[in-house]
C-alpha positions in Angstrom: 130.8 59.5 83.8 130.6 62.5 81.4 132.1 65.8 82.4 129.5 68.2 83.7 130.1 71.9 83.4 130.0 74.2 86.4 127.1 76.7 86.3 128.0 80.3 87.1 125.5 83.0 87.7 126.3 86.7 87.2 124.2 89.8 87.8 124.4 92.9 85.7 123.3 95.8 87.9 122.8 98.9 85.8 122.1 102.5 86.6 121.7 105.6 84.4 121.0 105.8 80.7 123.0 106.8 77.6 126.4 108.2 78.4 125.6 108.0 82.2 124.8 104.3 81.9 126.9 102.2 84.2 127.2 98.7 85.5 128.6 97.5 88.9 131.8 95.6 89.0 133.7 94.1 92.0 137.5 93.9 92.4 138.5 90.4 93.4 140.8 90.1 96.4 142.3 87.1 98.3 140.3 84.5 96.3 143.3 82.8 94.7 141.7 83.3 91.2 141.8 86.5 89.1 142.7 88.7 92.1 143.0 92.3 91.1 140.5 91.9 88.3 137.0 93.3 88.1 134.0 91.0 87.7 130.2 91.1 88.0 128.7 90.1 91.3 128.6 86.3 90.8 129.0 82.8 92.0 128.3 79.2 91.4 124.9 77.4 91.5 124.9 75.3 94.7 123.3 71.8 95.1 119.6 72.1 95.3 119.4 75.6 93.8 117.9 76.7 90.6 119.5 79.6 88.6 117.2 82.2 90.0 117.7 81.2 93.6 121.4 81.2 93.1 121.7 84.7 91.7 119.3 86.1 94.3 121.5 84.6 97.0 124.7 85.8 95.4 123.4 89.4 94.9 122.5 89.5 98.6 125.7 87.9 99.8 128.1 89.9 97.7 126.6 93.3 97.2 123.7 93.4 99.7 120.8 94.0 97.3 117.5 92.2 97.4 116.2 91.1 94.0 112.8 89.6 93.6 112.6 86.6 91.2 110.1 88.5 88.9 112.6 91.4 88.5 115.2 89.1 86.9 115.7 88.1 83.3 118.4 85.9 81.7 120.1 88.2 79.1 122.9 85.9 77.9 124.2 82.4 78.4 127.6 81.2 77.3 129.3 77.8 77.2 132.8 78.5 78.2 136.1 76.7 78.8 138.4 78.6 81.2 142.3 78.6 81.0 142.4 75.6 83.4 140.3 73.6 80.9 137.1 73.5 83.0 133.8 73.6 81.1 131.4 76.2 82.5 128.0 77.6 81.7 127.7 81.3 82.5 124.2 82.6 83.1 124.1 86.4 82.8 121.1 88.1 84.5 119.9 91.7 84.5 117.5 93.1 87.1 114.8 95.6 86.3 114.9 96.8 89.9 116.3 95.9 93.4 116.2 97.0 97.0 119.2 98.4 98.7 122.3 100.2 97.5 125.1 97.9 96.2 127.6 97.7 99.0 130.8 95.5 99.4 129.5 92.8 101.7 132.6 90.6 101.4 135.6 92.8 102.1 137.8 89.7 102.6 137.1 88.7 99.0 136.5 92.1 97.4 138.6 95.3 97.4 135.6 97.4 96.4 132.8 98.1 94.0 133.0 100.5 91.1 130.7 101.6 88.3 131.7 101.6 84.6 130.1 102.4 81.3 129.4 98.9 79.8 130.9 99.9 76.4 134.1 101.1 78.1 135.0 98.4 80.6 138.5 98.7 82.2 141.2 96.5 80.8 141.4 94.5 84.0 137.8 93.2 83.7 137.7 89.4 83.8 137.5 88.4 80.1 134.6 85.9 80.8 132.5 88.7 82.2 133.5 91.3 79.6 132.6 88.9 76.8 129.2 88.2 78.4 128.5 91.9 78.8 129.4 92.6 75.2 127.0 89.9 74.0 124.3 91.3 76.3 124.7 94.8 74.8 124.4 93.4 71.3 121.2 91.5 72.3 122.9 88.1 71.6 121.2 85.5 73.8 123.9 82.8 73.7 127.6 82.1 72.8 130.4 79.6 73.0 133.9 80.6 74.0 137.1 78.7 74.6 139.8 80.5 76.6 142.4 80.2 73.9 140.3 81.4 71.0 140.0 85.1 70.0 137.3 86.9 71.9 135.0 89.4 70.2 136.2 92.9 70.7 139.2 91.9 72.6 
């Protein structure tokens, strides 16, 4: 049976414009993977879900915002191999609007939410997420990345 990649969905929640432009990142805690690093609100596509249903669910579960399907757009997709050798497809979404203020809904898995200018992400941003955000900012719809290859801008 051929290997099938895991499908990850990530939401880029933005506020402000120009120098005040910021995106929401969550600090991972007690997950056993990348704890202490910042990542976009995200998760895996579960059995029976499509990509849009998955990111709507994850946004509500992780940061308490309600996003209508029509407010979502896929802004980047990457075929990725993580340091453990797993193949993954990362689907990066942006939302034109949402209901509710982003709030840490999973304090057992998240140390808190912070906002950062997308062109000046902290060094402790998960590389997978930072690379996807970088491609999004450049308007590049797709990419391929292996964990052991040089990453753009990193």
